[in-house]
C-alpha positions, 0 to 999 in steps of 0.5 A: 770061347765067347768074344767081345764083338763090339770091342773087336769092331770098334778097335778095328774100325779106329785102327783103320781110321788112323793113317800112318802119317798121323801116328808118326809111322814112316811109310817105306812101301806099299801097304795092304791096309788103309790105316795102322797095322796091328803090329804098329799099334802094338809097338806104339802103345808099348804092348806085345803084337799077340797081346794087341791082337787078342785085345782087338779080337775081343778075347777074354783078357783084362787090360789095365787102365794104363794099357787102355790109355796107351792104346787110346792115345795111339788111336787118337780117340777123343773123350767119348771114344775113350770112354767107350773103349774103357766101358767096352774093356770093363773099366767102368767107374769104380762107383759102377755104371750111372743109374738114373734115380727115377725121381724126375728133374729136380725142381730148381732146375725146372724153375730155371728152365721156366725162367728163360725167356730167350733160351730154349732148354730141356733135360735128357735122360741116359736114353734120350728120354725127354724128362722136362723143359720150357715152353720155348723148347717145345715151340722150337723142336716138338711139343713133347708134353703133349705125347704119351709118356712112352713117346717122349724120347728125342732119338725116337722122334728124330728117327720116326717122325718126318717132321724132324727131317724137315725141321733140321737142316743137318738131320742126318748129322744130328740123328747119327750123332744121337745114336752115337750118344746111345751107343756110349750110354749103352756101353756104360750100362750093358745090362739095361733092359730099357736101352736094349728095348729102345735099340730093338724098336729103333732097329725095327723102325729105322734103316738108318738106325740099323746102319749107324748102330752097326758102325761104332760112333760113340759121341758125347754130349758137349756143345755145337751148333744146329740149324732149323728150318722151322715151319713157323719162325723160318730159318734159324741157328742156335748154339747149344751147351750141355751140362750134366746135372750134378745131383744126377749125372744121368740127366743132361741139361741142354740150353739153346741160344740164338746164334745171330740177331736174326735168329734171335728175332725168330726165337722171340716170335717163337716165344710170342707164338707159343704164349698165344700172343700172335698167330703165325703168318700165312704160308709160314 
């Protein structure tokens, strides 16, 4: 009988990551596993041990939404991990997986991004494709509009362009989180041929991608901080926010705001440099 290997790998990894103390389980003697036992997850989730074993083995069962919520609580899954669990178990939204309209970014959103003079902004599609943005973003990260259309992908650039490793001080964290975002998107659309093609290309091109893809780490697009070592503007830090667009939930708007006065000056310098008003200083 076919098994759901992705579901099995995810539940096994998450069970191993939760200690008895975190779950409120008393420890009375030596344990052979680092995390919870299967019978402990079953008890805390209010299901039989046999049922949970079959779920973790990825066997063909149909768990209810309430049971999945109970397992998610026991394993202390965050929102992205919970969504990943539901996707893998076949509990996708009633309206079906999110399907990109293919119509591009709405003109009003494009104008809004272009009107931002001190904030970098861009829109990503569900496969990390760069759909549009403003000039400050291209100056800060990479000139994606200058690339051929098939190369305008943030994850591909992160993993294959040496300049990306130099730009981000925390490159490995950022790149692995982006792989986690793709894992979550892939679980929502298991039959998407473009995601499958992207995974195949990245698996061939990047050793790190192969390692991270094999380890379930679903990640949502929310907010955070990024640190840069920019070749023109020098060191700077930004706070970023992610906003799913209401008219096409497959598109996400990202806005980068300088995190401190020095970074604000660096961003202003980049804006003037991109506009051709000044040239970079020697050695920068």
